[in-house]
C-alpha positions in Angstrom: -60.7 -9.9 60.2 -57.9 -12.4 60.8 -58.2 -13.3 57.1 -57.8 -9.7 56.0 -54.8 -9.2 58.3 -53.2 -12.4 57.0 -53.8 -11.3 53.4 -52.4 -7.8 54.1 -49.4 -9.3 55.8 -48.8 -11.7 52.9 -49.1 -8.8 50.4 -46.6 -6.7 52.4 -44.2 -9.6 52.5 -44.5 -10.2 48.8 -43.8 -6.6 48.0 -40.8 -6.6 50.4 -39.5 -9.8 48.8 -39.8 -8.2 45.4 -37.9 -5.1 46.4 -35.3 -7.3 48.0 -34.6 -9.1 44.8 -31.4 -8.1 42.9 -32.0 -5.7 40.0 -31.2 -8.5 37.6 -34.4 -10.3 38.5 -36.8 -7.3 38.1 -38.4 -7.2 34.7 -38.4 -4.0 32.7 -41.0 -2.8 30.2 -40.5 -1.3 26.8 -43.6 1.0 26.8 -41.4 3.9 26.0 -38.1 2.6 24.6 -35.5 5.2 23.5 -32.1 4.5 21.9 -29.3 7.1 21.9 -26.2 6.7 19.7 -24.4 7.3 16.5 -24.5 5.7 13.0 -24.4 2.2 14.4 -27.6 2.9 16.3 -29.2 4.8 13.4 -28.9 1.7 11.2 -26.3 3.1 8.7 -25.1 0.5 6.3 -23.3 0.5 2.9 -22.2 4.1 3.7 -25.7 5.6 3.6 -28.9 6.3 5.5 -31.8 4.4 4.0 -35.1 2.9 5.0 -34.2 -0.8 4.6 -31.2 -0.3 6.9 -33.1 1.7 9.5 -36.0 -0.8 9.8 -33.4 -3.4 10.8 -31.3 -1.1 13.1 -30.5 -3.0 16.3 -32.9 -1.0 18.5 -35.7 -1.3 16.0 -35.3 -5.1 16.1 -35.4 -5.1 19.9 -38.5 -3.0 19.9 -40.2 -5.2 17.3 -39.4 -8.3 19.4 -40.7 -6.6 22.5 -43.9 -5.8 20.7 -43.6 -2.0 21.1 -43.9 0.8 18.5 -40.6 2.4 17.6 -40.5 5.5 15.5 -37.5 6.5 13.4 -36.5 9.3 11.0 -37.0 7.0 8.0 -35.5 8.0 4.7 -37.1 6.6 1.5 -35.1 4.5 -0.9 -32.5 5.1 -2.4 -31.6 6.9 0.8 -29.0 9.7 1.4 -25.3 9.4 1.0 -25.0 7.3 -2.1 -25.7 3.7 -1.0 -23.1 1.3 -2.3 -24.1 -1.6 -4.4 -22.0 -4.4 -5.8 -21.3 -4.3 -9.5 -18.9 -7.2 -9.7 -16.9 -9.4 -7.4 -14.1 -10.9 -9.4 -11.6 -9.5 -11.9 -11.2 -10.9 -15.4 -8.5 -13.3 -14.0 -10.8 -14.6 -11.3 -9.1 -12.7 -8.4 -11.1 -11.1 -5.7 -11.7 -7.5 -6.9 -15.1 -6.1 -5.8 -16.3 -3.1 -7.7 -19.0 -0.9 -6.3 -21.4 1.7 -7.7 -23.5 4.2 -5.8 -27.2 4.7 -5.8 -28.4 8.3 -6.3 -28.7 10.2 -3.0 -32.4 11.1 -3.6 -34.1 9.8 -0.4 -36.7 12.0 1.3 -38.0 11.8 4.9 -41.0 9.6 5.4 -42.3 10.7 8.8 -40.8 14.2 9.4 -44.0 15.5 10.9 -44.1 13.0 13.9 -45.4 15.3 16.7 -43.1 13.7 19.3 -39.4 12.8 19.6 -38.3 9.7 17.7 -37.6 6.5 19.6 -34.3 6.1 17.7 -32.1 9.1 18.5 -29.0 7.5 17.0 -27.4 10.1 14.7 -24.8 9.5 12.1 -21.4 11.2 12.9 -22.4 12.0 16.5 -19.8 12.2 19.3 -20.6 12.1 23.0 -20.6 15.8 23.2 -23.2 16.1 20.4 -25.7 14.2 22.4 -25.8 16.9 25.0 -25.0 20.0 22.9 -26.1 19.7 19.2 -29.5 20.9 18.0 -29.5 22.2 14.4 -32.4 24.5 13.8 -31.8 25.3 10.1 -33.6 22.8 7.8 -30.9 20.7 6.1 -30.4 17.2 4.7 -28.3 16.1 7.6 -28.8 13.2 9.9 -28.8 15.6 12.9 -31.6 17.8 11.6 -33.6 14.9 10.2 -33.6 13.3 13.6 -33.8 16.3 16.0 -35.8 18.8 13.8 -34.7 21.7 15.9 -36.7 20.5 18.9 -33.9 20.0 21.3 -30.7 18.0 21.8 -30.9 14.2 21.6 -30.5 14.1 25.4 -33.3 16.6 25.9 -35.7 14.8 23.6 -34.9 11.4 25.2 -35.5 12.7 28.7 -38.7 14.5 27.7 -40.5 11.3 27.0 -39.5 9.8 30.4 -38.3 6.5 28.8 -39.2 3.2 30.5 -36.0 1.7 29.0 -33.0 3.0 27.1 -30.0 1.7 25.2 -27.0 4.0 24.8 -24.2 3.3 22.4 -22.1 6.4 21.9 -18.3 7.0 21.8 -17.1 5.4 18.5 -16.7 8.8 16.9 -14.2 9.9 19.5 -11.6 7.7 17.7 -13.1 6.3 14.5 -12.3 9.4 12.6 -8.6 8.6 13.3 -9.2 5.2 11.7 -11.1 6.4 8.6 -8.6 9.2 8.0 -5.5 7.3 9.2 -4.6 10.4 11.2 -4.4 10.9 15.0 -4.9 14.4 16.2 -6.2 14.9 19.8 -7.9 18.1 20.8 -9.5 19.0 24.2 -12.6 20.4 22.4 -14.4 17.8 20.3 -15.9 20.6 18.1 -12.6 21.8 16.7 -12.4 20.9 13.0 -9.7 18.4 12.1 -9.6 16.7 15.5 -9.7 12.9 15.2 -9.3 11.9 18.9 -11.3 13.5 21.7 -9.8 14.5 25.1 -11.1 12.5 27.9 -11.9 15.6 29.9 -14.8 16.3 27.6 -15.8 12.7 27.5 -16.0 12.3 31.3 -18.1 15.4 31.8 -20.6 14.6 29.0 -21.0 11.0 30.1 -21.9 12.1 33.6 -24.5 14.5 32.1 -26.0 11.8 29.9 -26.4 9.1 32.5 -27.6 11.4 35.3 -30.1 13.2 33.1 -31.6 9.9 31.9 -31.7 8.4 35.3 -33.6 11.4 36.6 -36.0 11.2 33.7 -36.7 7.6 34.6 -37.8 8.6 38.1 -34.4 8.1 39.8 -34.0 4.4 38.9 -31.8 3.6 35.9 -33.3 1.1 33.5 -31.3 0.3 30.4 -28.2 -1.0 28.7 -25.1 0.9 27.8 -22.8 -0.6 25.1 -19.1 0.1 25.3 -16.6 0.3 22.4 -14.8 -2.6 20.7 -11.1 -2.8 21.7 -9.1 -3.0 19.6 -11.5 -1.7 16.9 -10.3 -4.1 14.3 -13.0 -3.6 11.7 -12.6 -4.8 8.1 -12.0 -1.2 7.1 -8.4 -1.7 8.5 -7.9 -5.4 8.3 -8.8 -6.2 4.7 -6.0 -4.6 2.8 -2.6 -5.9 3.8 0.6 -3.8 3.9 2.4 -7.0 2.8 2.3 -7.2 -1.0 4.2 -10.5 -1.3 7.4 -12.3 -0.4 10.9 -11.6 -1.8 12.0 -14.9 -3.3 15.7 -14.0 -2.8 15.5 -13.7 1.0 12.0 -15.0 1.9 11.3 -11.6 3.5 7.9 -9.8 3.2 7.6 -7.0 0.7 5.8 -4.0 2.3 3.8 -1.3 0.6 5.6 2.1 0.4 4.8 5.3 2.2 6.7 8.4 3.4 6.4 7.7 7.1 9.3 6.7 9.3 11.8 7.0 6.4 15.5 7.7 7.1 16.6 11.3 6.6 16.8 12.2 3.0 14.8 9.1 1.9 11.4 10.2 0.5 9.8 6.8 0.2 10.3 3.6 2.3 8.4 0.5 3.3 5.6 1.1 5.8 6.7 0.1 9.4 5.9 -3.5 10.3 2.7 -3.7 12.4 1.0 -1.0 10.4 -2.5 -1.2 9.0 -3.8 0.0 5.6 -7.4 1.2 5.3 -9.8 0.1 2.5 -9.1 3.3 0.7 -5.5 2.2 0.2 -6.8 -0.4 -2.3 -7.6 2.4 -4.8 -4.0 3.6 -4.6 -2.5 0.1 -4.8 -4.6 -0.7 -7.8 -3.2 2.4 -9.6 0.4 1.5 -8.5 0.9 3.9 -5.6 2.7 2.2 -2.8 3.9 -0.6 -5.0 7.7 -1.1 -5.5 8.6 -0.9 -9.2 11.0 -3.7 -8.7 8.2 -6.3 -8.2 6.2 -5.2 -11.4 6.5 -6.6 -14.8 7.9 -4.2 -17.5 4.4 -3.9 -19.1 2.4 -3.6 -15.9 0.2 -0.4 -16.0 0.9 0.2 -12.4 4.4 1.4 -13.4 2.8 4.8 -14.1 2.8 5.4 -10.3 5.0 2.7 -8.8 7.6 3.8 -6.1 5.2 6.7 -5.2 4.1 6.7 -1.5 0.7 5.9 -0.1 -0.6 9.0 1.8 0.1 8.7 5.5 -2.2 11.4 7.0 -5.2 13.3 5.7 -4.6 16.4 3.6 -6.8 19.4 3.0 -6.9 21.1 -0.4 -6.3 24.8 0.3 -8.3 25.9 -2.7 -11.4 23.8 -2.3 -11.3 22.6 1.3 -11.8 19.0 0.2 -10.2 16.4 2.5 -8.3 13.4 1.2 -7.8 10.8 3.8 -4.6 9.1 4.7 -4.4 5.3 4.3 -1.5 4.2 6.6 -2.0 3.6 10.3 1.4 3.2 11.9 1.9 1.3 15.2 2.1 4.6 17.3 -1.1 5.8 15.7 -2.8 2.5 16.3 -1.6 2.5 19.9 -3.2 6.0 20.4 -6.5 4.8 19.0 -6.5 1.7 21.2 -5.7 3.8 24.2 -8.6 6.2 23.4 -11.0 3.2 23.1 -9.8 1.7 26.4 -10.1 5.0 28.2 -13.6 5.5 26.9 -14.6 2.0 28.0 -13.2 2.5 31.5 -15.2 5.8 31.8 -18.4 4.1 30.4 -18.1 1.2 32.8 -17.5 3.3 35.9 -20.1 6.0 35.2 -22.9 3.7 33.8 -22.5 1.4 36.8 -22.5 4.3 39.2 -25.8 5.5 37.7 -27.3 2.0 37.8 -27.2 1.1 34.1 -26.0 -2.3 32.9 -23.0 -2.5 30.5 -22.9 -4.8 27.5 -19.3 -5.6 26.6 -19.0 -4.8 22.9 -15.3 -5.4 23.1 -15.9 -9.1 24.0 -18.7 -9.3 21.5 -16.7 -8.1 18.6 -13.6 -10.1 19.5 -15.7 -13.2 19.6 -17.1 -12.5 16.2 -13.6 -11.9 14.9 -12.5 -15.3 16.3 -15.5 -17.4 15.5 -18.0 -15.6 13.3 -21.6 -17.1 13.6 -23.1 -20.2 12.2 -26.8 -20.9 11.4 -27.8 -24.3 10.3 -24.4 -25.0 8.7 -24.2 -21.5 7.1 -21.1 -19.7 8.5 -20.7 -16.0 8.5 -17.2 -14.5 9.3 -16.7 -10.9 10.5 -14.2 -10.3 7.7 -15.0 -8.1 4.6 -17.8 -9.4 2.5 -18.5 -12.1 5.1 -22.1 -11.1 5.8 -21.8 -9.3 9.1 -20.1 -6.1 8.0 -21.5 -4.0 5.2 -19.8 -2.8 2.0 -18.3 0.2 3.7 -16.2 -2.0 5.9 -17.3 -0.2 9.1 -21.0 -0.6 9.7 -23.0 -3.8 10.1 -25.3 -5.3 7.5 -29.0 -6.0 8.5 -27.8 -9.5 9.4 -25.1 -8.0 11.6 -27.5 -5.7 13.4 -29.9 -8.7 13.9 -27.1 -10.7 15.5 -26.3 -7.8 17.8 -30.0 -7.3 18.6 -30.5 -10.9 19.5 -27.4 -10.9 21.8 -28.7 -7.8 23.5 -32.1 -9.4 23.9 -30.4 -12.4 25.6 -28.5 -10.0 27.8 -31.6 -8.0 28.7 -33.5 -11.3 29.5 -30.7 -12.5 31.7 -30.1 -9.2 33.4 -33.7 -8.0 34.0 -35.7 -11.2 34.0 -37.6 -10.5 30.8 -38.6 -13.2 28.3 -38.3 -11.4 25.0 -38.1 -13.8 22.1 -35.1 -13.4 19.8 -35.6 -12.4 16.1 -35.8 -15.1 13.5 -32.6 -15.1 11.5 -34.1 -16.7 8.4 -35.2 -13.5 6.6 -31.8 -11.9 7.2 -29.8 -14.9 6.0 -31.9 -15.6 2.9 -33.6 -12.3 2.1 -30.9 -9.9 3.2 -33.3 -8.0 5.6 -36.9 -7.9 6.7 -38.0 -5.3 4.1 -40.4 -6.3 1.3 -38.4 -7.5 -1.6 -35.3 -8.1 0.5 -31.9 -6.5 -0.3 -32.2 -3.9 -3.1 -31.5 -5.1 -6.6 -28.7 -3.3 -8.5 -29.7 -0.9 -11.3 -30.9 -2.7 -14.5 -27.8 -1.3 -16.3 -25.6 -3.5 -14.1 -24.9 -6.8 -15.7 -23.4 -9.2 -13.1 -21.2 -12.1 -13.9 -22.9 -15.6 -13.6 -23.6 -16.3 -10.0 -22.9 -12.8 -8.8 -26.6 -12.3 -8.2 -26.3 -14.7 -5.3 -23.8 -12.5 -3.6 -25.7 -9.2 -3.6 -29.2 -10.7 -3.4 -28.5 -12.5 -0.1 -26.2 -9.8 1.1 -24.3 -12.3 3.2 -22.3 -14.6 0.9 -18.7 -13.7 0.4 -15.7 -15.4 -1.2 -14.3 -16.6 2.1 -17.3 -18.8 2.8 -18.3 -19.7 -0.8 -16.9 -23.2 -0.8 -18.2 -24.0 2.6 -21.7 -22.7 2.2 -23.0 -21.8 -1.2 -21.6 -24.8 -3.1 -23.8 -27.0 -1.0 -26.9 -25.0 -2.0 -26.0 -24.2 -5.6 -23.7 -27.0 -6.8 -23.9 -26.0 -10.5 -22.5 -22.5 -10.0 -18.8 -21.8 -10.5 -16.6 -21.8 -7.5 -15.5 -18.3 -6.4 -11.9 -17.9 -5.7 -10.8 -16.1 -2.6 -7.6 -14.1 -2.4 -4.7 -16.4 -2.9 -2.5 -17.2 0.1 -3.3 -16.0 3.6 -6.1 -13.3 4.0 -3.4 -10.7 4.6 -1.2 -11.4 1.5 -3.1 -9.6 -1.2 -4.9 -6.3 -1.2 -8.6 -6.0 -2.1 -9.3 -3.4 -4.8 -12.2 -1.1 -4.2 -13.0 0.9 -7.4 -15.1 3.8 -6.1 -14.6 7.4 -5.2 -13.9 8.3 -1.6 -17.1 9.9 -0.3 -17.5 11.9 2.9 -14.1 11.1 4.2 -14.1 14.0 6.6 -11.6 13.4 9.4 -14.1 14.6 12.0 -16.7 11.8 11.6 -17.4 8.2 10.9 -18.9 7.7 7.5 
């Protein structure tokens, strides 16, 4: 009897001790892992939705490492949206001048009849309000319908499976449309067409609904990680093309690209304000001569056909067709408005997630660390700049390698926070195969004839001109050295010879 009493007492003390431990020491399980978010959760890369990107979305990698099944709305190759592929990297003169093609948008759903909600409820273009309100019921080739299938909102479906663990990364589309369209228009209702910044009144109410609903579905104890937004959102989409086209030898002053913003009265075209950013789309205009002062061009330069014409500042809507053309100049006041939005969203996420009991992963610190240091693996260095291996061809979304880096850092965070011992993903297939799919990163069409050595760039999907000398020459000493942009990284624009696709101002592409 005394032995039974002693054992019962010890068991009671053990349970009490476990309950007394801080939440960081209590392991969580991934029996039912659900991830909510936007395109960055869905696994969008190279401006499209495609199976090889989805299979290496950051939540899919986490689930794989945790040994749990993870269903997604997979779309068969070649995907939807016109996946970008590299046709060439250098111009005839050896300058950095990447040219892209687009795969046909012919992908079809692979598991649309799954009888339960998908584990990955990240949906391309979603804003915070969409998580609680959007549920398209008419069959269509949209990310929202492919994922939700008219069976309820993302929040309703996530709550219905009573998730044992959740990751939530939503909020970028409250301000990313302002970046991709170079236009800042704030509206109180996030559903109003043309708005590029969302009022915080809508954001606060919807975040409360998301966190409280999921906590209730988890039995009243929040178990999961919430990712905030990068601040400032200095993605390659806005840092690759410099507004400085060169230096005036007469006075050693910078020569800025031309626009029609901030010009004196009666002056139709003037230099963009110092401190402005140009988007990747600006490279198309600069390549054609728009935004380039005629005075700096040779008499026979073909850019003279459009020189002294301004780069478009804000997005424009064609009244006849409704087609939207994005602006390409982000002025300092516009950038300040975007930063403020990101900071306000982060403050709301931090306060509301913590109040509900969720843990917050600091994406702002994560991205700023990548910008400053990149990542190195066995002597192979990957920068966060354009064509550096972490960010995909569209300049906004990650590559499979980038998603793997994020997944591993989240695994480390989960292990430290909850006491789990999930093993991080092996980076080898990402670094030397491009992804974990059979065959690796997709080959370009047979009609594309790459210059000697270009196949290394697209096949590995990580090697860019910035790290060519440091990395690839040691592996392939007989291949010609690629020449990066001359001067500092901000002195010459990168040309992107492709059509602007899906540049709606109300979403991230």
